[in-house]
C-alpha positions, -999 to +999 in steps of 0.1 A: -057-199-165-037-199-131+002-205-133+022-218-104+061-217-107+080-241-087+114-247-086+119-272-115+085-272-132+057-248-143+019-257-134-009-246-154-048-253-144-081-242-157-113-235-138-134-267-142-109-280-165-079-297-151-041-291-149-007-302-159+025-296-152+059-298-170+096-288-161+111-258-178+130-273-201+099-290-219+085-253-225+117-240-236+119-271-264+082-265-276+089-228-284+065-222-314+083-189-325+095-191-364+135-192-351+123-225-334+099-238-357+102-234-396+071-211-406+061-231-433+075-267-430+065-267-387+089-285-378+114-281-352+146-261-359+157-259-323+182-283-313+164-303-287+197-322-279+218-293-269+192-284-240+202-284-206+175-305-187+179-281-158+171-252-176+151-227-160+136-191-172+145-157-157+112-149-158+076-162-163+047-137-171+012-146-178-017-123-186-037-141-214-010-158-228+019-174-205+054-161-217+086-175-203+119-153-208+152-173-207+183-159-197+195-154-235+166-130-238+148-155-259+105-155-253+086-183-255+048-177-255+019-205-254-022-195-255-041-211-232-057-235-256-028-247-269-014-255-231-046-270-225-043-296-254-007-304-252+004-301-213+012-332-196-010-342-173-001-362-140-016-390-157+006-409-181-006-408-214-035-390-207-030-363-233-033-387-262-057-365-280-079-397-289-112-399-268-117-427-247-132-456-267-172-464-264-174-500-258-204-522-272-219-555-268-238-569-296-272-556-284-254-521-276-246-522-315-279-532-326-297-504-307-271-479-320-273-479-359-237-466-372-249-461-405-241-429-432-249-427-467-228-431-495-235-396-517-236-378-482-196-394-478-190-385-517-207-349-517-195-331-483-172-331-458-199-335-431-208-370-437-174-382-440-167-365-409-195-381-391-183-415-404-147-410-391-160-402-359-184-434-356-147-454-361-126-438-340-151-438-311-172-471-317-147-493-341-172-497-369-196-478-393-221-491-424-217-472-456-253-478-475-265-474-513-224-478-522-228-488-561-230-525-559-196-530-585-165-541-585-138-510-578-165-491-559-150-496-522-118-484-536-133-449-545-149-448-510-117-455-493-096-429-512-126-405-502-101-415-468-069-416-475-043-440-497-054-476-501-027-499-481-015-525-504-006-561-491+002-594-509-035-596-518-032-563-535-051-528-534-079-547-530-096-583-530-126-603-539-141-622-509-155-655-530-155-689-524-132-703-547-116-739-560-077-732-550-082-705-519-047-692-500-066-678-477-093-692-454-117-662-462-120-673-497-137-704-488-173-712-482-165-724-446-171-708-411-146-683-400-142-674-364-136-642-349-100-629-361-081-597-371-067-595-405-031-602-416-017-600-379+018-618-400+025-582-408+044-556-389+021-530-405-009-541-396-040-527-416-055-503-398-092-497-412-106-525-431-135-523-458-154-550-468-183-541-496-213-562-506-213-566-544-234-596-546-250-624-521-282-645-527-261-674-509-278-694-479-255-685-446-231-663-444-239-637-415-212-616-406-201-609-373-185-584-355-167-581-318-155-553-298-118-566-291-111-537-268-144-550-244-135-586-249-098-574-234-113-559-209-133-588-199-104-612-197-086-587-178-110-585-151-119-622-150-083-636-157-055-609-145-026-640-152-041-647-188-040-607-197-008-602-188+010-633-209-013-621-239+002-582-234+038-594-228+048-624-246+052-620-285+040-652-305+051-658-345+021-650-371+034-664-410+014-661-437+031-689-465+021-691-502+040-698-533+050-660-535+048-649-500+065-660-471+056-628-441+059-635-404+057-613-374+059-615-337+033-598-316+013-595-281-020-608-290-032-575-273-010-541-271-011-516-246+001-484-237+019-473-208-012-463-189-028-497-195-051-489-224-058-514-246-047-503-279-044-530-306-056-566-306-037-592-328-058-623-328-059-650-355-053-683-343-054-699-380-022-678-388-003-688-358+030-701-361+042-727-340+048-712-308+086-710-297+081-702-263+100-714-232+084-749-225+075-738-191+054-713-211+039-728-236+007-747-216-002-714-196+002-695-231-021-719-247-049-713-215-044-674-216-053-680-258-084-701-245-094-680-220-096-652-244-109-670-275-138-682-249-145-644-243-147-633-280-172-661-289-193-654-264-228-649-281-233-617-258-202-598-277-217-608-312-230-583-334-243-607-364-259-593-397-266-600-429-253-576-457-269-567-486-258-553-522-245-519-517-234-520-477-199-514-468-188-522-434-159-505-423-142-514-389-110-506-371-086-540-373-065-529-347-099-535-324-125-548-337-124-587-345-146-599-376-159-631-381-182-650-407-209-678-407-206-707-432-226-706-465-238-727-489-221-715-526-243-739-544-274-716-534-261-684-547-231-660-551-216-644-520-188-620-532-177-589-512-147-565-520-126-554-496-093-532-494-074-511-465-062-477-453-031-471-430-048-464-391-024-432-390-040-420-423-073-426-410-064-408-376-052-381-399-080-375-424-102-369-390-078-343-367-077-325-406-116-326-409-124-315-374-096-286-371-103-271-409-108-235-410-084-236-375-050-221-377-031-252-380-001-238-363-016-232-330-021-271-325 
């Protein structure tokens, strides 16, 4: 670890491991000592808003660790590992803590199976960690040999975190029924979409567990929304800019619910990386944009729609009883081919887990055995 001290900031670099830098006030604010962080709750007790943004240390000491000594005699010490994980880097948002997603086409998904066995997940953390890493990196995974009975999907979901309830309940059956309150509950074809964009708290991790499937047709389809958004940005930057900057209304309404939300179709962070897809034309409310913006927006939606429906991006598969597909609903679009309900049943059961809870579980499993307070 090499330390370079400047008038207003400190830079730390590592051989073959990059560098980071921050103003001195950042180091004072992130002091890890018991006087600045509660030793049990591990929340900051230091009054951040009372700090002088132009604060400078009286001395800087470095050997194995880095210590800054302040004018009042307070000492702030960091390990090299902590700094490497948390110190801001020159690229905005680069220290998000999540690896870059692995983008994939349909052919890519078929070549690299993403399967984990249900008993492996339920009997130990190794299988669960492998499953969660697959979803984090690729956006989807399959759990095989889940008991083909109602309620089993909730058991699987609760191995990860709390089930995220919606107006459809803790879980929901995806079957064709006479009076459907949702197109998923018909036998018709479903075009690529992300679920319930009409909710501000967009469900994160989605589960679809196959209990019975003897109908003709009904193949499932997954599409990498991040890859689709990247292709749109390359092919039509103007359309990409519209879909990332202009929120549109989504609405779900039935006898007992009326849920409305406005969001851009494509979410990006401050570094320009894709963070979310909310694409569900069937749930779009009437566009209430400025009149001169409506036609360009429809063109942008069509441009994105053509990409997500490109057969090259589609991972098509047929579920079998005991299979559970799991995918990041903020990244992966899903679809379904039409099926014939008169030829036999097609019964899936689904539920959701919040994305924050999913990522929390993953981080805890990854650092299990490490000292939490050093992170």
